[in-house]
N, C-alpha and C positions, 0 to 999 in steps of 0.2 A: 635550604632547598626552596622555601617558599619565596625567600629574596630573590634567589636566582632565577627562579620561573617567573617572578613580577617584572624582573629586569627584563626578561626573554619577550614577554608580553608587550613590554613598553617599548621596545626595541621594534617591535613588527607595526607601530603607529598607528593605532586604532582606535577610535573611541565612540564616536557617534555613527549608527548603522545609516546608510543614506538610501533613499528611493525617491523617485520622481512624483509618487503622489501621497506618500506619508508625511504628516506634519505634526510637529509637537509645540505647544506653548504653554507657558507658566503663567498663569494668571492670578490675581487677587480679588475674592466675590466677597463683597462687603454690600452691607445694607443698601447704601444709595446706589448701588450699581450691579444689581443682581441681573440684569440682561446686559450680555458682552458679545461683540462683534469680533468674529475670529477672523484671521488675516486671509484666509483663502476660503474658498466656496466654487461651485456648489459640492456639499460632501457627499459621500457614498453613505447610503444608508445602512444602519447598523456598525459602521467602522468605527464609533466613537469610543474611546475609554477616557473616562475622569477618576483621577486617584492622588493620592498626596502620600506622604512617607509611610502611613499605616493603613489607611483606607481605600478601598475601591467603591465609587459613588455608582449607582444604579440609575437607570431612567426615572426613578421614584423620586430622585432629589433634584431633577432638571426636565427640562423640555428643551428639543432641539427644532430649528428651521433649518432644515437640511439646504433648500435650496438658496438661503441667502447666508447661510453661515452664521446663524445666531443662536447662541447657547442662553437659556434662560434659567435662574437657579432659583428654587422656591424659598431659600433663605441663605444668608450668609456662612460660609465655611470655610474662609480664608484662602490661603494659598494653596492652589491645585495645580497639575498638570494635566492639559488635554490633549491626548494624542487622536489625529483622525485621519482619513484618506479623503483626498479629492478626487471630484470626476475629472481625467485627463482632457486637458483642452482638446486634444484630437478628436475625443468623442462629440464635442460641439461644432467642429468643423464640417463643412459640405463639400462632397467630392462629387466631381461631374465626370461624366463618360469623355463628352466632347463639348467645343463650342463652334459653333457654324457661324460663318460670316458671308454675307453674300455681296458679290462685288458688281459693280455695273461700269460703265464709262466713267469719264473723269467728270462730267457733268452733274451725275448724281450722287447722293448723300450715301457714304458708306452707312451702313446699319447692321447692328447685331440681331442675330437671332435667340431668342429667349432659350438659354441652356436649359438642357434635361437633368435634373438631378439625380447622382447613383440612387439614392432613397427618395425619389422624388414621389409626390402626390400633392393633391390640390386640399389636403386636410390641414388643419392647425391644431396639433394633439398634444398634450404634455402627457409623456409616458412615462411611468418610474416603476421601479419593482425589483425581484429577484425570483431565481428558480434554482433549488437545490435538490440534487440526489445523492444518497448517500448509501452505500453498501459497506456492511461490517461484518469482519468474521473474527470469533475469538475461540481459543481452546477451551474456556470453561463457560461458554454461553452459545446459546443458538445462533444462526445466521440472521441478519437483522436488514431490513430494507427500509430507509426513511426518505421522505421526500417533502418538500414545502413548496409552498408558492405565494407569492405577495405582488399583486398587480395592480397599480392605480393608473387610470387615464380619464382625461377631462379634457375636452375642445371642440370644436366643430369639425365634422368629417366632410362635411359638405353644405351646400346652402341648405338652409330650414331643416339641419339633422346634426345634432350635438349628440355628444356622449359623454357619460359620468358612470364610472366604474371602477370597483374594487374587489379582488377576488382574493380569497386567502384558503389555502387547503392545509395549513398549518395546524398540529393539534396544540391548542392552546387552551389550557384550563383555566385561565384567568378570567375571573369576573370582573367588569368595571366598577370601579369604586365610585359610589355616590357621596363624595366630598367637594364638588364643584358643580356651577351651573352646567357645565357642558361634560357631557360622558364621551369619553373616549370612542371614536368608531372605528378602531384597529380591529376589531371581531367582527365588523360587518362584510358581509358578501352580498355584493349587489351589481347589476348591470342596468342602465337607465339610458334610453335613447329618445330624444325628446326635441320637439319643434315649436312653432308658434303656435299650433292648435292640436299638437298630439303629445301623449306621453306613454312611453312603455318600460316597464322595470321589471327585473327579475331579482329573486333572494330575499334579503332582510329589509322588510319594507313596514310601511305604517300608511294608513289611509284615514283621513280625518272626516267626521260628518259633523257638521257645525250650522248654525242658523236656523235649528230645529227646536221645537219645546220639547221632544221626547226621546230623542235619539242622538244628544250631542256626544259622541263617543270616538275615540283613537285607538283604535285597535293596533298592536304591532304583529307582525306574522312573516311568515316563509312562503313566498310562493310569487306569482304572476300578476301584476295590476296594469291596466290600460287606461288610458284616459283620451277623450276628443273633447276639444273647447273651442267652438267659434262663438256663434249667435246662441248655440245651444250647447249643452254640455252632457257628457256622459262617462261615467267611471266604473271600472269592474275589477274583481280581484276574485283570484283560485289561490287557496292558501291552505299551510296547517297553520294553526294559531300556536302562539309561543304561550299562551296562557288563558286563564279564565279570569273574568272581571270581578271584583266585589268590593264592597265598602265596608268598614270596620269604624264604630265609634267608642271611644272610652275616654276615662278622666285621668288625668296626671296625679302624680304622686307628689308630695310636698319635699322640695329640694332635690327631687329624682330628674335629672335632663335626660337620662336614658341608662341603657337601651331599652325603648320599648317593643317589645316583640308583637308582630302583626299575627293576627289569627284568622282563621276559616274554617268554618266546618269542624270546630272545635280541634283544630291544629294550631300547634303555637310555633312560630317560627319557620313561617313557608319561605321558599325562594320566589323572590320578587322578579319580575320581568324588568331590565335596566332599563330606567328612564318612564316606565309606564305610572308612576305613583302621582297623586296629586295631595298635598298635606295641607290640613287647614288647622288653625290653633284659633279657638274661640271666633270661629267664622271667617278670619282672614286667612289669604292663602300664603303658605310659605315658600320663600326661595331655596331649593338646594344649594348647600354650599354657606350660603349667609346665615340662612335661619337653622339648617338641621343637617346632618349627614346619614346617610343610609348604607346598611350592609344588606345589599342584595341577596348574597348566598345565605346569611343566617334570617334574612326577614325583620330586621331590627332598625328602630330610628333614634337617634340622639339628637337632641336639640342643641343648638350652640348657646353660648352666655350671653346673646342677645335677647333672648327671654326666659325669664325666670319662671320654671314649671312647678305648679302648685296643685292643691286637689280641687282647685276651683276651674281648673284649665281643661277645657274641653278639645278634644282632639279627634278630627276626622281624617280618614285616609281612604282613597279610592285607588286600587292598583289592578293589575294584574299578577297573577302569581301561577307557577307552573303546576299543572295538574299532572301529576305522574301515573295516574291510574290509565287513561286512554289516549292514543294519539287524537288530536282534535282538529277535524276538517272545517275550514271557514269559506265561506261563500259571501261575497260584498257586492253591493252594487247600488250606484246613485244616477240619477239624470236630473238636468233641470232645463225645461222647454220654455222658452221667450217667446209666449204667441204674439204679444205685443210689447212696446217698450214697457208698457205699466203693469202687465199680466204675464204671471209666472207660474208653471207648474214644475213641482219637483216630486221626486219618489226615493226612497232609501230602502236598502234591504239589508240586514247582516244576518247571517245563519251559521250557527256554530253546532257542531255534533260530535259527540264522542263516535270514535270509529270502533263500533263492537267486535270487529273481526282482529283488531291489533291492539290488546291489551299490553300495557307496557310493564306491570308488575310481575303478573304470573298468569299463566293459561287458566282460564276456568274450565272445571272439568262438567260433564254432561250434568251430574248432580247438581252441581252450582247453577248451571243455566236453567235447569227446570224449576231450583228454588227462586230464582229471579223473575222466572214468567209469572210464577204464582204468587208473588209478593205485591205486584201492583206499585205503588209509591212507599210501601213500607218497608222500614230496615230489615236486612237480612244478614244472617250469621251463620256462617259455615265452619266445620272444622279446619282448625289451625295446624292439623298434624299432618306431616308428609314424609311417606317412608321412603329412605334413600338407602343407599348401601355405605357412604360414609359421611355420618350425620354427626350432629352435635349432642343429641340426646338419645338416653337409652329408656325402656320401660321398665321399673323394678317390679320384683314380685309382688310388692304392697299395691300396685297400680297405678303410682303416677309416675312421671316422668322426671329423669335427673341428667344434669348437665355432665358430659363428659368432656367437651372441647375437642380438640384437634391432636390429643395423645394418640399417637400411632400404637399403642398398647392397647386401648380400649376403643373399640371401633363402635362407632354410633349408628344406632338403626334409623334415626329420624331427626327431621328437621322441623321445629315448630315456630308457629309464629302466636306471641301470646298478646291479649287485649286488655287492656287497664277497664276495669267496670266498675270499680267504685271502691271505697274504704270499707274492708272486712266484706268483701262480695265475691271474693275469689278464693283460690287455693293456693295461688304461687305470690311471690315476691320476686322484685329485681335487684340484682347487685350491679351498680355502677362501675364499680372497679374492674369486673372482667367482664361485663356487659353480658351477663347471663341472668336465668331465672331458675328459681328454686323451690321446691314445695314446702308449704310452713303448716298444712292442715287445711282440713275442708271448711271453708266459711270466714277463715282467719286472715286470707291473703287479699291482694289486691287486683290479681291478675288471672286468666283463664286461658288455655290453650284453644281459642276461637279466632276466628278473623271476620272482620267484617266486608261481606261481598258489596263491591261497588257498583252500582248500576250504570250503565252508558247512559249519557243524559243527551237533550236536544233542545236549544233554544234558539227561536227564530223572533226577528223583529221586521215588520213591515211598515213603513212612515211613508205618508204622502200629506204634501200640501200644495195649496192655492193660494197665491199673493197677488193682491192689486195693490199698488204703490205709484202715488202721485208725491208731488213736493210739499202736500199739506196732509194727504190721507194714507193710510196703511190698513187695509183689509186681509185677513189671514185667516184661513181653517185648514186644520191639520188632523190627521187622523193615525192611529197606530194601532197595528195588530200584532199580537205576540202569540208565541205559542212555545210552551214549555212543557216536554214530556220528561218526566223525572227517571223513568225506565224505559229503556228503548225496548228492551225485551218483552214488556208486559204490556198488554192491552187494557189491563184492569185500571182502574182510577183515571182514566182518560178523560173523564167528564170535565174535569178541573184544567185541563192544558192551556185553554185560550183564553185571553183577554183581550180586551179592547181600550181605546182613549180616544179622546177628541177634544179638540181645542179651537175656539173661535176668538179672534182678536180683532178690534178696531181702535185705531189711534188716529187722532185729528189734532194736527198743531198748526192751527191757522196764522197767517201771518199779519199780526196787528201792531207792528212796529215795537212798541216800548212794553208792550204787554206780555207777548209771547206765551200764550197759554197752551196747554197739553190736556187732553182728555183721552183716556184710554178706559176701553171696556173689554172685559174678557169673562168666556164661559168654557168651562172645561168639566170634562165626564170622563172620571176612571172606571172602569169595569173591573168587575171581579177577576181576581187570579191574573192581573196583569203582571208580566215580570218584563223588564226593559233593562238594556244594557247599561244604560246610562242612569246618573240618579235625577228623578223628578223634582226634587226638591233641591235648593242652593243649601250651600253649608252655612251661610247665615241664618237662614231659614230654621236649619237643624238646631244651630246655636241656639237661637232665641226660644225655641219652644219646641214640646214634641209635636212630631208632625202625624198625620193620618197615615197609616200604612198604605205603601202602594197596592199591595194584595187585595185591599178592601175597595169594594165600589163605594164611589163618592162622586158629588157633584160641588162644583164652588161656581160662586159668581163674585167679579171683582171689579172695582173703579178706580180709577186712579186719575186726580185733577190737580193741574199743577200750573203755576204762573212764574213768570220772570221779570218782575217789575222794574225797567229802567236799569237792567244789569246791575242792581243792587239788592234786592230781596226776592228770595225766591221760596214759597211756601207750598207745600205737596200734601195733598189728602190721600190716602189709599185704605179704601174699604173691601172685605172679603169676607163671604160667609162659604162655608163648607159644609154638605152634607154627607154622613156616611150611615145609611140606615141600618139600624140594628147595632151600630157601635155608638157615635157620637156626633154631635153638630158643632161646628167651630165658628165663632163671629170674630173678626179680626178688625182692629182700627188702628191705622198709623197716621200720625201728623207730623210733619217735619216741616221747620222752616229755617232759612240759612240767611245771612247777613253776608252781602259780596261787594264791600267798599271798593271802589276803584284803585284807592291807593294801596289796598292790599295790608295796610298796618294793622286793620283789626279786622276780625273775623269771627262770628258768632254763630253757632248751630244749637238747634235745639229739637229733640225727637220725643215724643210721646207714643207708645202703643200699648194697646190692650186686646188680649186673646182672652176669650171666653168659650171653654168647652162643656158641652152639655151632654153627660153620657148617658146611655139607655139601659145600663144594668143597674143592678140594685147595691152594689156595694159602692162606688163612686160616684156621685152624682154631679158634681162640677169640678172643673180643672181651671183655674184663673192665672193670668199672666200680666202683671201691669209693670212698665219700665218707662222710665225718665231719664234722657240723657242729654247733658249739656257740654258743650264743648267751646273753647274761649281762646283766641290767640292775641297778643299784642305786640307790635315791634315797635322798640323806640331804641333811637342810639345803635349801637353795634349789639344791642341784646333782644331775645324775643322770648317773651313770655306765654307758655300755654298750659291750658289745666283742661281737665276732663273729670265731670261727674255723673255717675251714673248709679240708679237704685233700681233694683228688681226685685219684685215681689211676685213669689208663686204660691198658690194655696189649692190642697185638695179638700172638698167638701165630701163628707162620708153620709151614707144614710143614718148611720148611728148617731150623727149629730156632730161629730169630732171634725175638726180642721187639721191638716198638717200644713203649716206655712213655712216656706223657706224665703228668708230675705238675704238678698245679696246686695250689697254697696261698695261701690270702689269710688274712689277719688286719687288722682294723681295731677301732680305739679311739675313741669319742667321749665328751666330757664337755660336757654343756650345763646350761643353766639352766632353773630350772624355778619356778613359781608366782611370777614377777615380771612386773609389770603392764606396766612400761614397757620392761624389757629382756629380750630373748630370744638368746641367744648360744650358738655350740657350737664346740668345734675338734677337729679330728678327725686320726687318723693311718691310713694304708693302706698295706699292704706286700703285694704280688702277687709270687709267685713261679712262673714258668713253665719247664718243663724236658722236653725229651725226650731219652731215653735208648734207646740201642740195643743189645740183649744178643743174646750167642751161646752157647748152651749154658751159660745163668745167668751167664756172663762179661760185666762191661761191656766193650765194645769202642769205644765213642764216646758223647759227648755232643753231639747236634747241633743243641740249643739250652738257652741257660739265661739268662733274663733275669728280672731283679729291677725290678719297678715300684714307687717309693715316691710317695705322695699324701699332701700336707697340706694342710689347710684351715682356712678361719676363716670363720663366717658370723654375722653380729651384726644385729640390727634393735633400733634405741632409738627411741623415740617420745614426745615432749611437746609441749607446746602451742608452743614455742619452737624444738625441735631435734628434726629427723627425721634418721635414719640407716640405709640399708639397705646392707650391705656384706656381699660374699661374694667370698673369695681363694683361689684353690687352686693349688697347684704338683704336678707330675708330673713324676718323674725315671726316665727308661727306661734301665737300666743291663744292657747286654747284655754279659755275662761271655765268652760265646763269641768273639764279634766284637771285643770290648774297645772297644765305643763305648758311649757315653752321650749322651743327648737329654733336652732339658728343654723341658717345656710348662706353660705359664701360661693360668690363667682367673682374670678378675676382673670384678666387677660392683659399682659405689660410685655411689649416689646419697645426696645430702644436701640438706636444706633448714634453713636455720638463720635465726633472726631476732636480732637484738641492739638493745638500747636502745630499747625499746618499740616494735619492728618498725622502728625508722627506718632500720636496715641490715638488707637482706635478701640472702642469698647462697644460691644455689642451683647444686651441681656433680653432673655425671655422668661417670663413667669406666668403661670396660668394654675388656677383651680377650679375644679369642676366636680359637681356631686352626681355619679354615676350609681347604677344597681349592677353588683357582681353576681354572675351566674358561674356556680362550679361548673369546670369542665373536666372530662375525661380524654386521656391521649394514648395514642398507642404507636410502637415504632413498627411500620409496615412499609410493604413493598408499595412502592407510589408509580413505579413505570421506569423503563432504561433511559438515564439522562435526565430526570424530573425530580430529582431526590438532591439532598444535602450531605447525604453518607454513604456509604458503601460497606457491604461486608467483605472481608477479606479471610478467604479459609472460611473453618467452620463455625468460628465464632468471635472473629476478630472485626472491630468495629473501629472506623477511622473517620473524619471530616474529610469529604471529595472535592470541597469547594464548588458546589453546584451542580457537579456531575456523577453522582453518586444515584442507586436505585431505589434509595431508602429515605423515608423521611418521618418526621412524628406528626400525626395527624389527630386533630379532634373526631372523636368518635361517638361523642355522646354530650349533652348539655342539661345539667341539673335545673329545669325551668322552675321546679317545686320548691327551691330553697335559696331565692335571691338573698343578697346582702346588700346592704347601702354601703358606699363606701366613697372615700374623698380621692380624686385623681390629681396630684399635684406634680408639675412640671417644671424647674428652673435650671436655667444654663446661663452662662457668662464667658465671653472670649475677650481678653484682653491683648491686643497686638501693639508692641512697641518697635518703632521703626525709625531710630535717629536719626539717619541719614536723610531724612526728608527735612530736618530742621537744622542739621549742622553737619560740617564736613572734618570734625575734629576726632580724635580718637574713639568718643562714642559711638560715631557713626558707623562703626565696624560692628555693631551689635545689633541684634534682632531678637524679640523675644515674643512667645506667645502661651497665654494663658489661658487653659479651658476648664471649667468648673461645671458640671453638672449633676442635678438629682433628679428622679424619676421615683415617684411613690406614690402608690396605689395603696390605700390604707383603710381598714374599718374603723379606725378611730375618728369619727364623724363628728364627734362634739368638742375636741380638744383644739383649741384655735391656737396653740402653740406649734401644733405642725405645720401650719402657714409660715412660721418664721424658723422654719426647718430646725427645730430643736433636736439635736443628735441623739436624744432619747428616746424620740417617737420615731425616728426614721430606721428602717432595717430592722423593726422589732420583729421576733419569730411568732408572736401571739396575734398581733395586728396586721402587719404587713401583707398584702397580697401578692404585689411585687413590688419589687424595689430595685433601684439600682443607681449607685453612686461613681462620679469620675473625677479624678483629679488629674492634670496633666499639665505639666510646664515643660515648654521647649524653649532651649536658648541656642542662637547661631553666633558664631564670633567667625569675622574675616580676618583671618591671620594676616595674610598677604592676599591683597586685592587680587581676587578672580583665580589665584592660584594654590592658596591654602586656607582651608576653612574648616572649624569645628563645630558639632553640634552635639549638646547633651539634653536628654530628655528624661523624665521621671512620669511615671504613669501609675497610677494607683486605681484600680476599679473592683468594686463590690457589689454582688448580684444575689438577691433573695427573692425567691420563686416560689408561691404557695397557691399556685391557681389551679394544678391539675392532681387528679388521684388522691387528695388528702395527703400529699407528699411535699415535703421542704426540700428545696434544691438551693445549695448557697454555692457560690464561687468568690474564693479570694485571690486578686494577681496583683502583683507589684512588679513592675519593671523600671529598670536602671540602664540607661544605655548611652555610651559614648562612642562618637562617630568623627573621623578624620578624613577629609576629602583633599586630596591632590591633583593639581591640575596644571602642573608644572610642563607638561609635554602638549603638543599641539593636538595630536590624535589619540591621546591616551589619557586614561584616567585611574587612581587608584584609591580605593576608598577601604578604611580601616573600620572595623566594629568591636567594640565590647558591650557586652550585654549579660545583664542577671536577671533571673526571674524567680520569682516565689509564687507558687500557684497552689491553693486549698481549695478541694472541692469535696462537696458533701455527697457527690454521686458515687465517687470511689472511696470515699473516707479517706483521702490520699491528701499528703503534704509533700510537694515536688520544689526541690529548689534547685534551678539550672543556671551556670555559669558559661559563656561562650565567647570567642574570639574568633573573628572573620577578616578574610582579605577578599574583597573582590577588585578585578582588573577588567578593565573593558577597554577595547583596543579597535580602532578602526583601520585595517592593513590597507585597505584602498576603498575607493567609493561602492565596492561591490562586496567587499568582505569585511565581517565584524566578528569580532571574539567576545566572549566575556567568559571569565574563570572564578571561581569563588572555592576558599578553602576555609574550613570552620573545623575547629577543635573545641568539644563540649564537655563539660562535665555535670552530671545530674544525679543528685541525692534526692529519694524518695523513701516515703516511710508511710503506714497509716496515722491515723490522727492520735492513736495511743501509742504512737512511737516503736509499734513493733513493725515487723517484716519489713526492715530496713533494706534497702538494695543501692547501689551506685552504678552507673554507667558512665565508662569513659568512651568518647566517640570522636571519629574523624572523618569529615566529610569532604568530598570532592566534588564540585559541580562545574561542567563546563558546556558552553552553549556557542554555537555557531551559527550565523546567518550569512548566507551566500547569495546574491544576485547576479543573474548571467544574461546579459543583453536584453535586461528589462522584460524579460518573458520568462525566466525561471527564477524560483526563489527557494532555497533550501535551508530549513531551520532544523537544526539537531540540538537536543540536549541529553545529558545522562548524568546521574547523580550514582555516586558512591559513598555509601555509610557502612564504616566499620564500628559495631558496638561492643565493646568489652565489658560484660556485665557481672557483678559480682553481689553476695548476698542471697536474698530470698527472691523467689520469682515473682512478687508482688507486682501487678500490673503488667506482667508478662505477655498478656493475651493481647496488649496493644500494639500493632505492627511495627511501630516506628522503635520500640521498647524491647525488640526481642534481642536476643545476644548472638552477634553473627556478623555477617556480611549482607547488606541489602542494597540492590542495584534498582535503579527506575531508570527508563530510555524512553524517549520520544524523537520520532523523526517526522518532519512535514515537508513535502515536497510539492510546490504549487507552480503551476504552468498557467502562464495567461495566453489561452488560444487566440483571443483578440480583443478587442476594447471593451468587450461586454462578457465574455465567457472566460471562465478560468476553471482548472481542474485541480485536483489536490489528492495526494496519496498519505495517509497519515499511518504510521506504526507505531504501537507503543507496546508497553509491559513492564513487568516488575518480577522481581525474585526476592522473596523472604526465607528468612530461616524456618525448616520445618515446613513449608508450605510449597504446593505444585507453581511453577514459574507460570505466569500469565503473559499471553501474547496475544495483541489485537491488531488487525489490518482494518483499515477504512478507507473505501475511494469516494470521493466527492467531487460533483460536478456541479459549477454554480454560474449562473448567468444574471447580468445586473445590467439594468437598462432604465 
């Protein structure tokens, strides 16, 4: 019967379906050709699909230039098929209503009047986007209306009027990824109209304040911004702020690259506004993507292998975070008035205040407001208990609260917010597995049923400067007024709200030809209680020594004297004195000299600085810092040698006569290649010594810390037409001489792509090692929204994968920040492609082969280096593996009859072990064996035979399932408009528990039919139906899974698309399913889409 049906479909002469806008290409993505030009363009947005025999790739694996038809992959993935739709050429043509010609007598020249375009305008705009409206109704869910809009416009509307706009109202929960320099702007909504002297913008915006001493700040916000700039400039914005600004400083941990969770106001793991962060390591600014990655949703930073993090690493991060207590309003303004060509006045204003009438978390009661009004700037605590009808907690007769959850048999009367108040300071403890709190006894827990009342705040900065500037002289005076009200509700404690700052600077650089002197004098006054949006001290200043807090009143004087002698030698002297009455006085001296030879073969830099702080309290009399830094580079032949030596001594002198001395020494040397086109390489050695000495009356009494850290590494890049190597290996040894402990950490990143024998052999490898800290997570299976999940529930308790169209998914509900664990993250993969036809035309040219090996291991076994060499005894270990995945796949193609008959054999083995969530271990073992025979004897028809066996062992169900299937696929092209695909599958499945109990057997027969029909290039009909008959025997084990039920299963889908015109289309979608013992499901959707 199957053979008769196959021959009948073959007779219908159909193979590939045809469409004037649909294209399909098979491409080979290799390391040396990650950017590929498609044959046709421009492409219709969101029409591209990339897949191979077993995988469908998402836009996380590649990026697209829709206009020019260029697809760029992030890594080599072998042979894939790219299906896409092109914009019809008719869309790009111009149409005219009429063409007028003016005729005169024969002595005159015939001339043509300009034609008026049907869509004419004097604009030069690029418009692209789409609008979709969808209405759905189903028998098992509520009526739904979905709509989305994406519109992008740029170009010139008229003379001196340009536009740049992007609008989107689709509900996208995606947070931009902080793993590259540029953050995707797809989630931005803005409209900008601008010309030579003006700029008007709405939406997601940013306003930059710069060239000031006190208010260098770039806030991100949603609102309106306007600017005018000719001889004078003026800018202003009314906005809702995306977050509040803060700066955090912390020290690294030996061997830990990350994640480092950012904190603010004792909150760990805040949500960071994308793109708002500035990250500094030891005073040097880091570049996102190259130096670190950031998870904006969790608020964590992980450093790349380019920087070995240790306990002497000083990290500073300035960022905006989402404050979810109140909506924040923001008002911004700046102006610059050029009185003359040399005299300029400027002012800046930033006001950010919490809208006390719009709390975001919960409404404040009248009692809460009364408490806030009476509190002033002090902390306020209120009751965390709220009486409700269907709550999570009940009050017990003993007087404490008990969790009852969502159990319908027990109705809770309260919802309760618990607050951590300290070890053994509360009455309750937290159970992470169920995400609830339970009573443990008075004074023996860590939590109480209270909540902190967050007061609305207001911060304002007003800045003004006057600057006189000539070619040789700059005189600038600047003042800042800040106002910070910590509690808008209360007028108490408002005496410390306001603060002031002033700065006067004079810089003189006379033109003395070969000497080039520079003299700079500066005076600065910081008033008490100053609060600025920007950091007043630079990151390098914070790294070198502790600065006097900005909130203390201080006065400072500084002078800089520098020369540039004959473009060869540059000395620089900086003197600074800072006085903070009642706190401390600081004296700072820095001398630097630099050798600048014109040949650039030898450079020499030396810097010495000393800071002495005299405190005015009785405990710490002095705080001193001494530092010497010498840097040297020498170029010779094809090499360059560089070295750096730094010694820094910090000591605290106490009134008791004791001294606490910290000595830090750093020496590193690097040899690198230079002036080589194909090879760049460097090898380095670094030694850090960190020592803390305690002295009493100048006699050493104890050494409390003595750690030597050794780092060695090799970085190499080699690039030719046939071979590419990118290698970075480094090792760090931390030798604690005080504790007599030694720790070793390793980092590695190796990527290679090699071609041999005229590219007949292609070898791609990747290998990486990184030390990260693992934070245990708790996840739950929850409803995430219609069409936003990867799973769906069928019936009362049936769970099945819905391929990204379900309503449910696993979500992380909590992170255990208190119990981190160091781990090693290892990734290794190899792909070997053999294509003999590129080398020979003999018998072996009919073969092609692909071998794919991948190992992913996140292990707590940080000390065993055998793990780096993929020791099987350490991989996928239930006691040490946090997450592991191993894949072995071999695919072999054989062209039996050239382009007529081909065969394919595939073997895949995949093992997964996951110990990351809920203190549970999930493991999966899958073995797949497949044989495929493909026949292309007929012009418009193709036949494929499949034989596949699969063995799957899952700890989730404690099951072992073995399946064997035979499949016949027939694809026909009846004519240019009609295509058929028929599939017949016979499956035999044996399943049981791991202990060999609950054995069952399923014999199944499946028929699948799909029809695609085009009519007059305006209509497209696609219908697909599946019929599955399961004959089940034995136990009912796993019978709750929908596709394993006994009986008949029907699935169907009907799509009818109508192309209204070149831009607009409408679609009708009807789908449904019928499972044994379940109510049939029917769903009808109508969709209208416009693309332009």
